[in-house]
C-alpha positions as CSV (number, residue, x, y, z in Angstrom):
1,M,21.9,-4.8,7.4
2,E,24.4,-6.5,9.8
3,Q,21.4,-7.7,12.0
4,L,19.8,-9.0,8.8
5,K,22.9,-10.9,7.9
6,N,22.9,-12.8,11.2
7,A,19.1,-13.2,11.5
8,P,17.5,-16.7,11.1
9,S,14.7,-15.2,8.9
10,A,13.5,-11.9,7.5
11,A,10.4,-10.2,6.1
12,L,10.5,-7.4,3.5
13,L,7.1,-5.6,3.3
14,L,6.5,-3.1,0.5
15,D,3.8,-0.7,-0.7
16,Y,3.3,-0.6,-4.5
17,D,2.2,2.7,-6.0
18,G,4.8,5.4,-5.3
19,T,7.2,2.9,-3.7
20,L,7.9,0.2,-6.2
21,A,6.4,2.0,-9.2
22,P,6.1,5.7,-10.2
23,F,2.6,7.2,-10.3
24,H,0.9,7.2,-13.7
25,I,-2.3,9.0,-14.9
26,D,-3.5,5.6,-16.1
27,R,-3.1,3.4,-13.0
28,F,-3.1,0.3,-15.1
29,Q,0.2,1.5,-16.7
30,A,2.0,2.1,-13.4
31,R,4.8,-0.4,-13.9
32,P,7.6,-1.0,-11.4
33,Y,10.9,0.9,-11.7
34,S,13.5,-0.8,-13.9
35,G,15.3,-3.6,-12.1
36,V,12.9,-3.7,-9.1
37,L,11.1,-6.9,-10.1
38,S,14.4,-8.7,-10.8
39,L,15.7,-7.8,-7.4
40,L,12.5,-8.8,-5.6
41,Q,12.5,-12.1,-7.4
42,K,16.1,-12.8,-6.3
43,I,15.3,-11.9,-2.7
44,A,12.2,-14.1,-2.6
45,D,14.1,-17.0,-4.2
46,S,16.9,-16.8,-1.7
47,G,14.6,-18.6,0.8
48,K,15.4,-16.4,3.8
49,T,13.1,-13.5,3.2
50,R,9.3,-13.4,3.2
51,V,8.4,-10.8,0.6
52,A,5.0,-9.2,0.9
53,I,3.4,-6.4,-1.2
54,I,0.8,-4.5,0.7
55,T,-1.3,-2.2,-1.4
56,G,-4.6,-0.3,-1.6
57,R,-5.2,-1.8,-5.0
58,P,-7.4,-4.8,-5.6
59,L,-5.3,-7.9,-6.1
60,F,-6.4,-8.5,-9.7
61,E,-4.8,-5.2,-10.6
62,L,-1.6,-5.8,-8.5
63,K,-1.0,-9.3,-10.0
64,A,-1.1,-8.0,-13.5
65,L,1.4,-5.3,-12.8
66,L,3.8,-7.6,-10.9
67,E,4.0,-10.2,-13.7
68,P,6.1,-12.4,-13.9
69,L,7.1,-12.1,-10.2
70,R,6.6,-15.3,-8.2
71,N,6.9,-16.6,-4.7
72,V,5.7,-13.4,-3.1
73,E,2.8,-12.7,-0.8
74,M,0.2,-10.1,-1.8
75,W,-2.2,-8.1,0.3
76,G,-4.9,-6.1,-1.5
77,V,-7.2,-3.2,-0.6
78,H,-5.3,-2.4,2.6
79,G,-5.5,-5.9,3.9
80,L,-9.0,-7.0,2.9
81,E,-7.5,-9.5,0.4
82,R,-4.6,-11.8,0.9
83,L,-2.9,-14.1,-1.6
84,L,-0.2,-16.5,-0.4
85,P,2.6,-17.7,-2.7
86,N,1.0,-21.1,-2.8
87,G,-2.1,-19.6,-4.4
88,C,-4.3,-19.7,-1.3
89,Y,-6.6,-16.7,-1.3
90,G,-8.6,-15.1,1.5
91,E,-10.9,-12.1,1.8
92,L,-12.3,-10.6,5.0
93,P,-16.0,-9.9,5.2
94,I,-17.3,-6.3,5.3
95,D,-19.8,-5.1,7.9
96,R,-23.2,-4.5,6.4
97,K,-23.4,-1.0,8.0
98,C,-20.1,-0.1,6.2
99,V,-21.6,-1.4,2.9
100,A,-24.7,0.7,3.3
101,L,-22.6,3.9,4.1
102,L,-20.3,3.3,1.2
103,S,-23.4,2.9,-1.1
104,Q,-24.7,6.3,0.1
105,A,-21.3,7.9,-0.5
106,K,-21.2,6.5,-4.0
107,G,-24.7,7.9,-4.7
108,Q,-23.5,11.4,-3.6
109,I,-20.5,11.2,-5.9
110,V,-22.8,10.2,-8.8
111,Q,-25.2,13.1,-8.0
112,A,-22.2,15.5,-8.0
113,G,-21.2,14.3,-11.5
114,L,-17.9,13.0,-10.3
115,S,-18.4,9.3,-11.0
116,A,-15.8,9.3,-13.8
117,L,-13.1,9.9,-11.1
118,A,-14.3,7.0,-8.9
119,E,-12.6,3.7,-8.4
120,I,-15.0,1.3,-6.6
121,K,-13.2,-1.3,-4.6
122,P,-14.1,-3.9,-1.9
123,G,-14.6,-1.9,1.2
124,G,-13.9,1.5,-0.3
125,I,-14.2,4.2,-3.0
126,A,-11.1,6.0,-4.2
127,M,-11.3,9.3,-6.1
128,H,-8.4,10.2,-8.4
129,W,-7.7,13.7,-9.8
130,R,-4.1,13.0,-11.1
131,G,-3.5,14.8,-14.4
132,M,-6.1,17.5,-13.8
133,P,-5.1,21.2,-14.0
134,T,-4.1,22.5,-10.5
135,H,-7.1,24.8,-10.1
136,E,-9.6,22.0,-11.2
137,A,-7.9,19.4,-9.0
138,D,-8.0,21.7,-5.9
139,Y,-11.7,22.4,-6.4
140,T,-12.5,18.8,-6.9
141,A,-10.5,17.8,-3.8
142,V,-12.4,20.3,-1.6
143,M,-15.8,19.2,-3.1
144,I,-15.1,15.5,-2.4
145,R,-13.9,16.1,1.1
146,E,-16.9,18.2,2.0
147,T,-19.3,15.7,0.4
148,W,-17.8,12.8,2.3
149,K,-17.1,14.5,5.7
150,P,-20.3,13.1,7.4
151,F,-19.2,9.6,6.4
152,A,-15.6,10.1,7.5
153,D,-16.9,11.3,10.9
154,T,-18.4,7.9,11.7
155,P,-16.2,5.3,13.5
156,L,-16.8,2.7,10.8
157,L,-15.1,4.6,7.9
158,R,-12.0,6.6,7.3
159,L,-11.1,9.2,4.7
160,L,-7.5,8.5,3.6
161,E,-5.3,10.9,1.7
162,F,-3.0,9.5,-1.1
163,E,-1.0,11.1,-3.9
164,Q,-3.5,13.1,-6.0
165,G,-6.6,11.5,-4.5
166,V,-8.6,10.4,-1.4
167,E,-10.3,7.2,-0.4
168,L,-13.3,6.6,1.8
169,R,-13.0,3.1,3.2
170,V,-13.7,0.8,6.1
171,A,-11.7,1.7,9.2
172,H,-10.3,-1.8,9.5
173,P,-8.4,-3.6,8.2
174,D,-5.7,-1.1,7.2
175,K,-2.0,-1.6,6.2
176,G,-1.0,-1.6,9.9
177,D,-3.3,-4.6,10.5
178,A,-1.6,-6.5,7.7
179,V,1.8,-5.7,9.1
180,A,0.7,-6.7,12.6
181,T,-0.4,-10.1,11.2
182,I,2.9,-10.7,9.5
183,V,4.8,-9.7,12.6
184,E,2.7,-12.1,14.7
185,E,3.4,-14.9,12.2
186,S,7.2,-14.2,12.2
187,E,9.6,-15.6,14.7
188,P,10.9,-13.1,17.3
189,Q,14.4,-12.9,15.8
190,A,13.2,-12.2,12.3
191,Q,14.4,-8.9,10.8
192,I,11.5,-7.0,9.3
193,A,11.3,-3.8,7.2
194,Y,8.4,-1.9,5.6
195,L,8.8,0.5,2.7
196,G,6.0,2.9,1.8
197,D,5.4,6.4,0.4
198,D,2.0,8.0,1.3
199,F,-0.2,8.7,4.2
200,T,-1.9,5.3,4.1
201,D,1.5,3.7,4.9
202,E,1.7,5.6,8.2
203,D,-0.5,2.9,9.7
204,A,2.1,0.4,8.7
205,F,5.0,2.5,10.1
206,R,3.1,2.8,13.4
207,A,2.5,-1.0,13.6
208,L,6.2,-1.8,13.0
209,D,7.6,0.9,15.2
210,G,10.1,-0.6,17.6
211,R,9.9,-4.0,15.9
212,G,11.5,-3.3,12.5
213,L,12.9,-0.8,10.0
214,T,10.4,1.7,8.6
215,V,11.4,3.5,5.4
216,L,9.8,6.4,3.5
217,V,10.2,6.1,-0.3
218,R,9.6,9.4,-2.0
219,P,11.5,11.9,-4.3
220,E,10.7,14.6,-1.7
221,Y,10.7,14.3,2.0
222,R,7.6,14.8,4.1
223,E,6.8,14.5,7.8
224,T,6.5,10.8,8.7
225,L,6.8,8.1,11.4
226,A,9.3,6.3,9.2
227,R,12.9,6.1,10.5
228,A,14.7,6.3,7.1
229,W,14.1,8.0,3.8
230,L,15.0,6.7,0.3
231,K,14.7,8.4,-3.1
232,P,13.4,6.2,-5.9
233,P,14.5,4.6,-8.0
234,E,18.3,4.7,-7.4
235,E,18.3,4.6,-3.6
236,L,15.4,2.1,-3.6
237,C,17.3,-0.3,-5.9
238,G,20.4,0.2,-3.8
239,F,18.5,-0.8,-0.7
240,L,17.2,-3.9,-2.4
241,K,20.7,-4.9,-3.5
242,D,22.0,-4.5,0.0
243,W,19.2,-6.6,1.3
244,L,20.0,-9.3,-1.2
245,D,23.7,-9.2,-0.3
246,H,23.0,-9.5,3.4
247,A,20.1,-12.0,3.3
248,G,20.8,-13.8,0.1
């Protein structure tokens, strides 16, 4: 925080689900913790900090959940989508081979009768079993992993674990690529932090290692590359307040 106070600029990078908002069985109802949006708005409005939300969600979902937050940068589907504060939108193309493989993977999920659990996104398919009884969730998880193992073994796709689900998606970009882009765009003296909760955020922690602060945000600790650990929502809000005090 002392380095942040004396830095010419800063970047605060944050995951959404599990970090800024608690998980919800209905993902469209996963609203941020109380007070988080207000703090992020004040940090963004201070003018010194570049605030960026980097999520696995498509941007149309993220924007609805972050209303009325303004002047922040948003990265959707692990970096495939990017929306700048000025409204400029960009989307990276997806390799045709990846599209074909994901189409096959989707077909297998339909054949297995699991299409109701699927979230189809650009460059990926996420399967959610949040809210299921434990025995049913365990069986479903094993079934999906076995079904998708041949696809995950290709260099073009990755099978990513997240809280109560898995996602088969293109290998790149990932959250680490998004972080690397922001680091490259930042001046050398900028103070940068990334806050995230699940295994998809490990790519971001790895990309920022040695260049900024990496923070795991979870009620329970797990093994991680992150250098610090915060429990939401109290410690998360405390961190954001400290950031505002030192960079405001």
